[in-house]
MIDOSE-1310 file (N, C-alpha, C; in nm, 2 decimals, decimal comma, always signed):
residues 258
mrln	+1,08/+0,70/+0,07/+1,10/+0,67/-0,06/+0,99/+0,69/-0,16; +0,96/+0,75/-0,21/+0,84/+0,75/-0,32/+0,97/+0,65/-0,45; +0,87/+0,51/-0,47/+0,95/+0,45/-0,62/+0,90/+0,48/-0,73; +0,77/+0,50/-0,75/+0,67/+0,54/-0,86/+0,54/+0,67/-0,81
gdss	+0,51/+0,66/-0,95/+0,40/+0,78/-0,90/+0,26/+0,74/-0,82; +0,27/+0,60/-0,77/+0,13/+0,51/-0,80/+0,17/+0,46/-0,64; +0,16/+0,37/-0,65/+0,18/+0,33/-0,44/+0,32/+0,23/-0,42; +0,43/+0,27/-0,47/+0,55/+0,16/-0,45/+0,62/+0,26/-0,34
wliq	+0,66/+0,23/-0,28/+0,75/+0,29/-0,16/+0,85/+0,20/-0,14; +0,98/+0,27/-0,06/+1,10/+0,22/+0,00/+1,08/+0,27/+0,18; +1,05/+0,20/+0,27/+1,05/+0,25/+0,37/+1,17/+0,22/+0,48; +1,25/+0,29/+0,58/+1,33/+0,22/+0,63/+1,33/+0,33/+0,75
lnnt	+1,33/+0,18/+0,83/+1,25/+0,22/+1,03/+1,39/+0,16/+1,07; +1,45/+0,21/+1,16/+1,63/+0,20/+1,20/+1,69/+0,15/+1,10; +1,73/+0,05/+1,08/+1,84/+0,01/+1,01/+1,80/-0,09/+0,93; +1,62/-0,11/+0,87/+1,55/-0,21/+0,80/+1,52/-0,15/+0,71
rlil	+1,52/-0,16/+0,51/+1,48/-0,10/+0,47/+1,40/-0,21/+0,37; +1,22/-0,15/+0,38/+1,13/-0,25/+0,33/+1,10/-0,21/+0,19; +1,06/-0,30/+0,09/+0,96/-0,19/-0,02/+0,90/-0,25/+0,00; +0,75/-0,16/-0,05/+0,64/-0,19/-0,06/+0,56/-0,21/-0,24
dpwl	+0,53/-0,28/-0,23/+0,43/-0,28/-0,38/+0,51/-0,26/-0,50; +0,59/-0,32/-0,53/+0,70/-0,28/-0,64/+0,63/-0,30/-0,75; +0,63/-0,18/-0,84/+0,56/-0,18/-1,01/+0,67/-0,05/-1,09; +0,76/-0,11/-1,12/+0,87/-0,01/-1,18/+0,87/+0,01/-1,30
vgeq	+0,88/-0,12/-1,36/+0,83/-0,14/-1,52/+0,71/-0,19/-1,56; +0,73/-0,14/-1,71/+0,57/-0,20/-1,79/+0,47/-0,17/-1,76; +0,40/-0,23/-1,82/+0,23/-0,24/-1,76/+0,19/-0,35/-1,68; +0,09/-0,32/-1,64/-0,02/-0,39/-1,57/-0,12/-0,43/-1,63
vdva	-0,16/-0,54/-1,62/-0,24/-0,62/-1,71/-0,34/-0,68/-1,61; -0,45/-0,64/-1,58/-0,56/-0,77/-1,52/-0,64/-0,86/-1,59; -0,65/-0,96/-1,60/-0,69/-1,08/-1,67/-0,66/-1,05/-1,83; -0,66/-0,98/-1,90/-0,64/-0,94/-2,06/-0,63/-0,82/-2,13
swfn	-0,55/-0,74/-2,16/-0,51/-0,65/-2,22/-0,64/-0,59/-2,24; -0,76/-0,64/-2,30/-0,91/-0,59/-2,33/-0,95/-0,52/-2,21; -0,93/-0,62/-2,07/-0,99/-0,57/-1,97/-0,96/-0,46/-1,89; -0,84/-0,52/-1,86/-0,82/-0,34/-1,79/-0,63/-0,40/-1,80
rqsh	-0,60/-0,25/-1,88/-0,43/-0,22/-1,89/-0,40/-0,12/-1,84; -0,28/-0,11/-1,78/-0,25/+0,07/-1,72/-0,07/+0,08/-1,67; -0,08/+0,21/-1,70/+0,09/+0,22/-1,72/+0,10/+0,35/-1,64; +0,24/+0,38/-1,65/+0,23/+0,50/-1,54/+0,27/+0,66/-1,61
qdkc	+0,22/+0,74/-1,57/+0,22/+0,85/-1,66/+0,36/+0,90/-1,62; +0,48/+0,89/-1,57/+0,57/+0,95/-1,51/+0,71/+0,81/-1,53; +0,83/+0,87/-1,51/+0,90/+0,76/-1,52/+0,94/+0,73/-1,36; +0,97/+0,60/-1,37/+0,98/+0,52/-1,21/+1,12/+0,53/-1,16
ltir	+1,11/+0,52/-1,05/+1,28/+0,47/-1,04/+1,32/+0,31/-1,10; +1,45/+0,28/-1,11/+1,47/+0,16/-1,11/+1,55/+0,07/-1,06; +1,56/-0,09/-1,02/+1,61/-0,16/-0,93/+1,73/-0,10/-0,92; +1,79/-0,07/-1,01/+1,96/-0,01/-0,97/+1,98/+0,10/-0,88
dlpp	+1,85/+0,15/-0,89/+1,86/+0,32/-0,79/+1,83/+0,30/-0,69; +1,80/+0,18/-0,62/+1,79/+0,16/-0,50/+1,90/+0,08/-0,40; +1,87/+0,12/-0,23/+1,99/+0,05/-0,21/+1,97/-0,08/-0,19; +2,04/-0,17/-0,10/+2,03/-0,32/-0,06/+1,88/-0,29/+0,01
idai	+1,84/-0,39/+0,02/+1,69/-0,40/+0,11/+1,69/-0,53/+0,21; +1,62/-0,51/+0,28/+1,57/-0,63/+0,39/+1,48/-0,75/+0,32; +1,36/-0,63/+0,25/+1,21/-0,77/+0,24/+1,19/-0,69/+0,15; +1,03/-0,74/+0,04/+0,96/-0,64/+0,00/+0,81/-0,76/+0,07
lish	+0,72/-0,64/+0,08/+0,63/-0,63/+0,12/+0,49/-0,66/+0,04; +0,40/-0,72/-0,02/+0,32/-0,74/-0,13/+0,17/-0,75/-0,05; +0,09/-0,62/-0,04/-0,03/-0,60/+0,04/-0,14/-0,65/-0,06; -0,16/-0,68/-0,17/-0,27/-0,73/-0,26/-0,25/-0,80/-0,36
pftd	-0,32/-0,88/-0,41/-0,35/-0,96/-0,54/-0,29/-0,91/-0,66; -0,34/-0,77/-0,67/-0,37/-0,72/-0,79/-0,22/-0,67/-0,83; -0,23/-0,69/-0,98/-0,04/-0,64/-1,06/-0,06/-0,53/-1,04; -0,12/-0,42/-1,02/-0,04/-0,26/-0,97/+0,01/-0,31/-0,85
hche	+0,01/-0,41/-0,75/+0,10/-0,43/-0,61/+0,14/-0,53/-0,63; +0,08/-0,65/-0,71/+0,19/-0,75/-0,70/+0,21/-0,78/-0,86; +0,35/-0,70/-0,88/+0,39/-0,72/-1,07/+0,45/-0,81/-1,05; +0,50/-0,91/-1,18/+0,56/-0,96/-1,20/+0,69/-0,95/-1,22
atlk	+0,69/-0,90/-1,36/+0,81/-0,86/-1,38/+0,91/-0,75/-1,33; +0,88/-0,66/-1,24/+0,91/-0,60/-1,15/+0,97/-0,68/-1,03; +0,89/-0,78/-1,00/+0,94/-0,88/-0,85/+1,08/-0,95/-0,91; +1,06/-0,99/-1,05/+1,16/-1,13/-1,12/+1,30/-1,03/-1,13
qfsa	+1,27/-0,92/-1,13/+1,44/-0,85/-1,13/+1,50/-0,82/-1,01; +1,41/-0,86/-0,93/+1,49/-0,89/-0,77/+1,57/-1,01/-0,78; +1,67/-1,07/-0,68/+1,74/-1,15/-0,68/+1,67/-1,26/-0,63; +1,67/-1,40/-0,63/+1,52/-1,48/-0,62/+1,55/-1,50/-0,51
dtpi	+1,65/-1,45/-0,40/+1,69/-1,50/-0,27/+1,64/-1,38/-0,18; +1,56/-1,29/-0,24/+1,53/-1,14/-0,17/+1,42/-1,23/-0,07; +1,40/-1,14/+0,05/+1,22/-1,24/+0,10/+1,13/-1,17/+0,08; +1,05/-1,25/+0,08/+0,89/-1,16/-0,01/+0,78/-1,22/+0,11
fasp	+0,71/-1,12/+0,19/+0,60/-1,17/+0,23/+0,48/-1,10/+0,20; +0,39/-1,17/+0,17/+0,26/-1,14/+0,09/+0,14/-1,14/+0,14; +0,08/-1,11/+0,12/-0,08/-1,13/+0,20/-0,15/-1,27/+0,14; -0,21/-1,33/+0,16/-0,29/-1,47/+0,13/-0,29/-1,46/-0,02
mafk	-0,38/-1,41/-0,06/-0,38/-1,40/-0,21/-0,28/-1,33/-0,29; -0,18/-1,26/-0,25/-0,08/-1,23/-0,35/+0,06/-1,40/-0,34; +0,02/-1,41/-0,20/+0,13/-1,59/-0,19/+0,09/-1,68/-0,28; -0,03/-1,69/-0,29/-0,04/-1,80/-0,38/-0,05/-1,78/-0,55
iiqk	-0,06/-1,63/-0,58/-0,01/-1,59/-0,72/+0,19/-1,64/-0,69; +0,24/-1,52/-0,61/+0,38/-1,57/-0,62/+0,44/-1,73/-0,62; +0,36/-1,78/-0,54/+0,43/-1,90/-0,54/+0,41/-2,00/-0,65; +0,34/-1,97/-0,77/+0,34/-2,03/-0,91/+0,46/-2,00/-0,97
wryf	+0,50/-1,86/-0,94/+0,63/-1,81/-1,04/+0,74/-1,94/-1,03; +0,76/-2,02/-0,87/+0,84/-2,08/-0,86/+0,97/-1,99/-0,89; +1,01/-1,89/-0,83/+1,14/-1,82/-0,84/+1,19/-1,78/-0,68; +1,09/-1,69/-0,65/+1,18/-1,69/-0,46/+1,16/-1,85/-0,42
thlq	+1,26/-1,81/-0,36/+1,31/-1,89/-0,27/+1,27/-1,92/-0,12; +1,27/-1,76/-0,09/+1,23/-1,68/+0,08/+1,08/-1,59/+0,11; +0,97/-1,70/+0,02/+0,81/-1,69/+0,04/+0,78/-1,67/+0,17; +0,70/-1,58/+0,22/+0,62/-1,61/+0,35/+0,50/-1,54/+0,32
vlnp	+0,36/-1,61/+0,39/+0,21/-1,55/+0,39/+0,26/-1,46/+0,53; +0,15/-1,38/+0,49/+0,11/-1,24/+0,56/-0,02/-1,29/+0,62; -0,03/-1,35/+0,77/-0,16/-1,41/+0,79/-0,24/-1,29/+0,93; -0,38/-1,29/+0,89/-0,41/-1,16/+0,97/-0,39/-1,18/+1,06
sakv	-0,33/-1,00/+1,13/-0,33/-1,01/+1,30/-0,42/-1,08/+1,41; -0,54/-1,06/+1,37/-0,64/-1,14/+1,46/-0,64/-1,28/+1,48; -0,54/-1,34/+1,36/-0,55/-1,49/+1,41/-0,38/-1,52/+1,41; -0,32/-1,45/+1,43/-0,16/-1,49/+1,49/-0,16/-1,45/+1,61
lkpl	-0,09/-1,51/+1,67/-0,03/-1,41/+1,83/+0,08/-1,35/+1,83; +0,17/-1,41/+1,75/+0,30/-1,30/+1,71/+0,31/-1,25/+1,63; +0,37/-1,13/+1,63/+0,39/-1,04/+1,48/+0,51/-1,13/+1,39; +0,46/-1,10/+1,31/+0,59/-1,11/+1,20/+0,67/-1,03/+1,20
likd	+0,86/-1,10/+1,22/+0,96/-0,97/+1,25/+1,03/-1,00/+1,14; +1,07/-0,88/+1,08/+1,19/-0,85/+0,99/+1,29/-0,76/+1,04; +1,41/-0,85/+1,07/+1,50/-0,79/+1,20/+1,43/-0,77/+1,32; +1,40/-0,60/+1,33/+1,34/-0,60/+1,44/+1,21/-0,49/+1,43
ieih	+1,13/-0,54/+1,28/+1,04/-0,43/+1,26/+0,91/-0,56/+1,27; +0,83/-0,52/+1,35/+0,69/-0,57/+1,34/+0,61/-0,54/+1,22; +0,56/-0,70/+1,16/+0,48/-0,65/+1,06/+0,32/-0,70/+1,09; +0,21/-0,65/+1,09/+0,14/-0,65/+1,11/+0,01/-0,68/+0,98
ffaa	-0,07/-0,79/+0,94/-0,19/-0,78/+0,79/-0,31/-0,74/+0,86; -0,39/-0,64/+0,79/-0,53/-0,63/+0,88/-0,59/-0,68/+0,75; -0,67/-0,78/+0,75/-0,72/-0,81/+0,63/-0,89/-0,73/+0,67; -0,95/-0,73/+0,56/-1,09/-0,64/+0,59/-1,19/-0,78/+0,64
nhwl	-1,29/-0,75/+0,73/-1,35/-0,80/+0,82/-1,52/-0,80/+0,74; -1,49/-0,81/+0,61/-1,62/-0,82/+0,50/-1,62/-0,91/+0,44; -1,70/-0,99/+0,39/-1,72/-1,10/+0,30/-1,68/-1,09/+0,18; -1,56/-1,17/+0,14/-1,55/-1,14/-0,02/-1,45/-1,01/-0,07
dlth	-1,41/-0,94/+0,04/-1,34/-0,82/+0,03/-1,16/-0,83/+0,05; -1,15/-0,83/-0,09/-0,94/-0,86/-0,09/-0,91/-0,71/-0,14; -1,00/-0,61/-0,10/-0,93/-0,47/-0,17/-0,91/-0,42/-0,02; -0,96/-0,38/+0,08/-0,96/-0,28/+0,18/-0,86/-0,38/+0,29
qalf	-0,75/-0,35/+0,26/-0,69/-0,40/+0,35/-0,55/-0,35/+0,40; -0,45/-0,37/+0,52/-0,34/-0,31/+0,49/-0,23/-0,34/+0,59; -0,14/-0,29/+0,58/+0,00/-0,34/+0,67/+0,01/-0,24/+0,77; +0,04/-0,29/+0,89/+0,12/-0,21/+1,02/+0,27/-0,23/+1,08
lrak	+0,31/-0,17/+1,02/+0,47/-0,13/+1,05/+0,51/-0,07/+1,21; +0,58/-0,14/+1,29/+0,59/-0,11/+1,44/+0,75/-0,14/+1,42; +0,81/-0,03/+1,45/+0,98/-0,10/+1,48/+1,00/-0,08/+1,62; +1,03/-0,21/+1,67/+1,06/-0,21/+1,81/+1,13/-0,12/+1,90
asqk	+1,24/-0,07/+1,84/+1,37/-0,02/+1,93/+1,31/+0,17/+1,93; +1,28/+0,19/+1,81/+1,21/+0,33/+1,83/+1,07/+0,37/+1,80; +1,01/+0,23/+1,80/+0,85/+0,24/+1,83/+0,80/+0,36/+1,69; +0,89/+0,38/+1,61/+0,80/+0,44/+1,53/+0,71/+0,34/+1,43
tvfy	+0,61/+0,37/+1,36/+0,48/+0,33/+1,29/+0,48/+0,38/+1,14; +0,36/+0,27/+1,07/+0,33/+0,30/+0,95/+0,25/+0,22/+0,97; +0,14/+0,30/+0,88/+0,00/+0,25/+0,85/+0,00/+0,25/+0,71; -0,02/+0,10/+0,61/-0,01/+0,14/+0,47/-0,16/+0,09/+0,40
aphg	-0,26/+0,14/+0,40/-0,37/+0,15/+0,33/-0,42/+0,20/+0,20; -0,31/+0,15/+0,10/-0,36/+0,21/-0,02/-0,48/+0,22/-0,11; -0,58/+0,10/-0,07/-0,70/+0,14/-0,07/-0,83/+0,22/+0,02; -0,75/+0,25/+0,08/-0,89/+0,28/+0,24/-0,88/+0,14/+0,34
ywvk	-0,94/+0,24/+0,45/-0,94/+0,11/+0,51/-1,11/+0,12/+0,64; -1,13/+0,00/+0,66/-1,29/+0,02/+0,71/-1,23/+0,07/+0,88; -1,26/+0,21/+0,88/-1,22/+0,27/+0,98/-1,31/+0,19/+1,14; -1,41/+0,18/+1,16/-1,48/+0,03/+1,24/-1,41/-0,06/+1,30
dlkn	-1,32/-0,09/+1,22/-1,24/-0,26/+1,23/-1,11/-0,19/+1,28; -1,10/-0,06/+1,31/-0,94/-0,03/+1,37/-1,00/+0,02/+1,48; -1,12/+0,04/+1,56/-1,14/+0,12/+1,70/-1,12/-0,04/+1,79; -1,12/+0,01/+1,89/-1,06/-0,09/+2,03/-0,96/-0,19/+1,94
nqll	-0,85/-0,14/+1,85/-0,80/-0,27/+1,77/-0,65/-0,25/+1,89; -0,66/-0,39/+1,98/-0,52/-0,38/+2,11/-0,40/-0,34/+2,04; -0,35/-0,38/+1,86/-0,23/-0,38/+1,85/-0,17/-0,19/+1,83; -0,28/-0,14/+1,84/-0,24/+0,05/+1,78/-0,23/+0,08/+1,93
dnqa	-0,30/+0,03/+2,02/-0,30/+0,08/+2,15/-0,30/+0,23/+2,19; -0,37/+0,24/+2,11/-0,42/+0,42/+2,07/-0,28/+0,52/+2,08; -0,23/+0,46/+2,02/-0,07/+0,55/+2,01/-0,09/+0,66/+1,84; -0,01/+0,74/+1,86/-0,03/+0,87/+1,76/+0,07/+0,74/+1,67
idlv	+0,01/+0,73/+1,54/+0,07/+0,63/+1,38/+0,19/+0,76/+1,36; +0,28/+0,74/+1,34/+0,39/+0,85/+1,28/+0,33/+0,91/+1,12; +0,27/+0,74/+1,00/+0,32/+0,74/+0,91/+0,16/+0,69/+0,85; +0,11/+0,75/+0,78/-0,01/+0,68/+0,72/-0,01/+0,68/+0,54
lctf	-0,02/+0,59/+0,49/+0,00/+0,58/+0,36/-0,12/+0,54/+0,32; -0,20/+0,60/+0,23/-0,39/+0,65/+0,27/-0,35/+0,71/+0,10; -0,53/+0,63/+0,05/-0,55/+0,72/-0,10/-0,67/+0,85/-0,06; -0,62/+0,92/-0,14/-0,72/+1,09/-0,15/-0,85/+1,04/-0,21
swyk	-0,77/+0,93/-0,36/-0,91/+0,92/-0,47/-0,99/+0,84/-0,44; -1,16/+0,85/-0,50/-1,22/+0,77/-0,49/-1,27/+0,73/-0,63; -1,28/+0,57/-0,65/-1,21/+0,49/-0,79/-1,37/+0,40/-0,75; -1,45/+0,40/-0,83/-1,55/+0,29/-0,81/-1,59/+0,20/-0,96
lpwy	-1,60/+0,11/-0,95/-1,63/+0,02/-1,06/-1,79/-0,06/-1,03; -1,87/-0,11/-1,15/-1,97/-0,15/-1,10/-1,98/-0,28/-1,01; -2,10/-0,31/-0,93/-2,08/-0,35/-0,81/-2,00/-0,53/-0,88; -2,04/-0,55/-0,99/-1,98/-0,72/-1,05/-1,88/-0,70/-1,08
lggv	-1,79/-0,58/-1,05/-1,63/-0,61/-1,06/-1,60/-0,52/-0,92; -1,65/-0,51/-0,85/-1,60/-0,50/-0,74/-1,64/-0,40/-0,64; -1,71/-0,30/-0,71/-1,78/-0,19/-0,64/-1,66/-0,08/-0,62; -1,68/+0,01/-0,52/-1,59/+0,11/-0,49/-1,47/+0,05/-0,45
vnfg	-1,33/+0,07/-0,50/-1,19/+0,05/-0,47/-1,15/+0,11/-0,40; -1,13/+0,24/-0,48/-1,08/+0,32/-0,35/-1,16/+0,43/-0,25; -1,12/+0,39/-0,11/-1,20/+0,50/-0,08/-1,26/+0,61/-0,04; -1,12/+0,65/-0,08/-1,14/+0,86/-0,09/-1,12/+0,89/+0,01
ahnt	-1,09/+1,04/+0,03/-1,11/+1,14/+0,10/-1,12/+1,13/+0,20; -1,30/+1,09/+0,23/-1,39/+1,09/+0,31/-1,30/+0,97/+0,41; -1,31/+0,87/+0,39/-1,24/+0,79/+0,49/-1,11/+0,81/+0,51; -1,04/+0,86/+0,42/-0,88/+0,88/+0,48/-0,89/+1,01/+0,56
lqll	-0,96/+1,09/+0,56/-1,00/+1,16/+0,70/-1,00/+1,09/+0,84; -1,13/+1,01/+0,75/-1,15/+0,95/+0,92/-1,05/+0,86/+0,99; -0,96/+0,78/+0,91/-0,86/+0,70/+0,95/-0,72/+0,79/+0,97; -0,74/+0,94/+0,95/-0,64/+0,98/+1,03/-0,66/+1,04/+1,14
kqlq	-0,78/+1,07/+1,18/-0,85/+1,11/+1,26/-0,80/+0,98/+1,42; -0,88/+0,85/+1,31/-0,83/+0,77/+1,46/-0,74/+0,70/+1,45; -0,62/+0,69/+1,36/-0,48/+0,71/+1,39/-0,43/+0,80/+1,46; -0,47/+0,91/+1,46/-0,39/+1,08/+1,53/-0,25/+1,08/+1,49
akfa	-0,28/+1,02/+1,32/-0,16/+1,05/+1,22/-0,07/+1,18/+1,25; +0,09/+1,19/+1,24/+0,16/+1,28/+1,24/+0,17/+1,32/+1,09; +0,15/+1,24/+1,03/+0,22/+1,24/+0,90/+0,16/+1,16/+0,78; +0,14/+1,22/+0,65/+0,01/+1,06/+0,58/+0,05/+1,18/+0,44
lath	+0,06/+1,01/+0,35/+0,16/+1,10/+0,22/+0,02/+0,98/+0,14; +0,00/+1,10/+0,03/-0,10/+1,01/-0,08/-0,06/+0,90/-0,14; -0,13/+0,80/-0,15/-0,09/+0,66/-0,22/-0,20/+0,66/-0,33; -0,14/+0,58/-0,44/-0,27/+0,53/-0,52/-0,33/+0,57/-0,58
dehk	-0,28/+0,69/-0,60/-0,38/+0,85/-0,67/-0,30/+0,90/-0,75; -0,22/+0,84/-0,87/-0,15/+0,84/-0,99/-0,29/+0,86/-1,08; -0,25/+0,92/-1,19/-0,35/+0,96/-1,27/-0,28/+0,86/-1,41; -0,34/+0,76/-1,40/-0,25/+0,63/-1,53/-0,27/+0,65/-1,62
iarg	-0,28/+0,60/-1,76/-0,30/+0,58/-1,84/-0,33/+0,45/-1,88; -0,48/+0,48/-1,87/-0,56/+0,33/-1,91/-0,61/+0,27/-2,02; -0,66/+0,19/-2,02/-0,74/+0,10/-2,16/-0,80/+0,00/-2,07; -0,87/-0,03/-2,17/-0,98/-0,18/-2,16/-1,10/-0,16/-2,12
lvar	-1,21/-0,27/-2,09/-1,33/-0,24/-2,03/-1,36/-0,17/-1,91; -1,24/-0,14/-1,76/-1,24/-0,16/-1,69/-1,20/+0,01/-1,68; -1,12/+0,08/-1,78/-1,13/+0,25/-1,75/-1,23/+0,27/-1,83; -1,33/+0,23/-1,93/-1,43/+0,29/-1,97/-1,54/+0,31/-1,88
laqt	-1,59/+0,16/-1,77/-1,68/+0,19/-1,70/-1,61/+0,23/-1,54; -1,48/+0,29/-1,51/-1,45/+0,33/-1,40/-1,50/+0,49/-1,37; -1,57/+0,52/-1,25/-1,57/+0,63/-1,18/-1,46/+0,67/-1,14; -1,42/+0,78/-1,14/-1,26/+0,84/-1,05/-1,29/+0,97/-1,03
eytn	-1,26/+1,00/-0,90/-1,30/+1,18/-0,87/-1,14/+1,18/-0,74; -1,08/+1,25/-0,80/-0,92/+1,29/-0,73/-0,97/+1,44/-0,60; -0,88/+1,38/-0,55/-0,84/+1,53/-0,44/-0,71/+1,63/-0,44; -0,74/+1,72/-0,47/-0,62/+1,75/-0,53/-0,56/+1,85/-0,42
nldk	-0,63/+1,97/-0,36/-0,58/+2,10/-0,27/-0,56/+1,99/-0,11; -0,49/+1,93/-0,07/-0,50/+1,78/+0,07/-0,47/+1,90/+0,18; -0,39/+2,02/+0,17/-0,39/+2,13/+0,29/-0,50/+2,19/+0,32; -0,60/+2,29/+0,22/-0,70/+2,26/+0,27/-0,82/+2,18/+0,29
llad	-0,82/+2,07/+0,28/-0,86/+1,93/+0,29/-0,88/+1,90/+0,48; -0,72/+1,93/+0,51/-0,71/+1,87/+0,65/-0,75/+2,04/+0,72; -0,75/+2,13/+0,69/-0,76/+2,27/+0,80/-0,93/+2,29/+0,75; -0,95/+2,25/+0,65/-1,15/+2,26/+0,72/-1,17/+2,13/+0,79
nqll	-1,12/+2,03/+0,77/-1,15/+1,93/+0,88/-1,12/+1,94/+1,03; -0,98/+2,07/+1,05/-0,92/+2,04/+1,16/-0,82/+1,92/+1,21; -0,74/+1,95/+1,10/-0,67/+1,80/+1,13/-0,53/+1,88/+1,10; -0,47/+1,82/+1,21/-0,29/+1,86/+1,21/-0,19/+1,76/+1,15
tqip	-0,27/+1,66/+1,10/-0,18/+1,58/+1,03/-0,06/+1,65/+0,91; +0,05/+1,65/+0,87/+0,11/+1,72/+0,81/+0,13/+1,62/+0,68; +0,07/+1,67/+0,56/+0,09/+1,58/+0,42/+0,20/+1,65/+0,34; +0,36/+1,60/+0,33/+0,44/+1,67/+0,25/+0,39/+1,61/+0,11
klei	+0,41/+1,67/+0,01/+0,42/+1,64/-0,15/+0,56/+1,59/-0,20; +0,54/+1,42/-0,22/+0,68/+1,38/-0,20/+0,69/+1,31/-0,39; +0,78/+1,40/-0,50/+0,80/+1,38/-0,58/+0,87/+1,22/-0,62; +0,91/+1,13/-0,75/+0,94/+0,98/-0,71/+1,07/+1,03/-0,71
gqvi	+1,14/+0,89/-0,61/+1,31/+0,92/-0,59/+1,30/+1,05/-0,46; +1,19/+1,14/-0,38/+1,22/+1,20/-0,30/+1,20/+1,12/-0,17; +1,33/+1,17/-0,05/+1,28/+1,09/+0,08/+1,23/+1,22/+0,17; +1,16/+1,16/+0,31/+1,13/+1,27/+0,38/+1,19/+1,15/+0,54
el	+1,20/+1,24/+0,59/+1,26/+1,16/+0,73/+1,17/+1,20/+0,87; +1,17/+1,13/+0,92/+1,02/+1,16/+1,03/+1,08/+1,19/+1,13
C-alpha cells in the first residue's frame, strides 16, 4: 500500500505487516529551513488509516525517511529497525523501547527476522555513501521477495550476491528520477531510470513500483541548487528496453497483490 506520494509504504508478506520510511505529517527539514525544507503535494494517509503493524523499517537517516514527527505518532513499543546512521538518530530521541540496528548483511551470519520475514540491509560498498543502500525482504514460507532501493543501488554490488540466489524478485521499489546536487552536498542522490532498468534486469523483477519520485514542494538552498529529471512514460521505457517487468501506477491508499 502506498502511504504517501513519495517513499512511504506498507508491505504485507504472509501475515506480517511492515512499514517502510513513514513520512505522513508536516514538512521534512534537513539541517535548517533555509538549507532544505520540503512538503508533500498530495494528502498522505494518517496513522489512523493504517491496520495494526508488526514493525517499522527505516532505510536512511535523512528526514524524508526518518521523520521524527511521524514516527512519534506510533506507540513507543512499536518495533523499529533502522540502518546504522538512522539508528543513532532515533536512539537520541529516547522514545522507542524496541529499537534495533540493521547491520549490513555482508557482516552478519544470520538474517534479522521479523516473525517469518528475513530482513537484509545492503550498505553501499563505497566510501561515505549513505544514500545508495537497500533493504531486501524475503518471506520464509512463501519465498515472496521485495527489494527496496529508494535512491537506486550499485548494480555491480548485486552481482554474485549469494543472498539473492539468482531468483526472480517479486517486487522492486526504486526511483526512476534523477536528482543531482553539487559534489560537496552529495552529488547524484537519485540514480534515475537508467540505473533502475539495470536493477530490474539484474533482479529479474516481476513487478516494480516507482518510489521517491514525488514532485515535492521544495524550498531552501538545496532546492535552488538541485537538478532533477523525471521519467513519465514508464511502460514505453520498459518496452524500449525489452523488459517484461510490470509497473502498476499506485495512488495513495491503493493496494496491489502480487
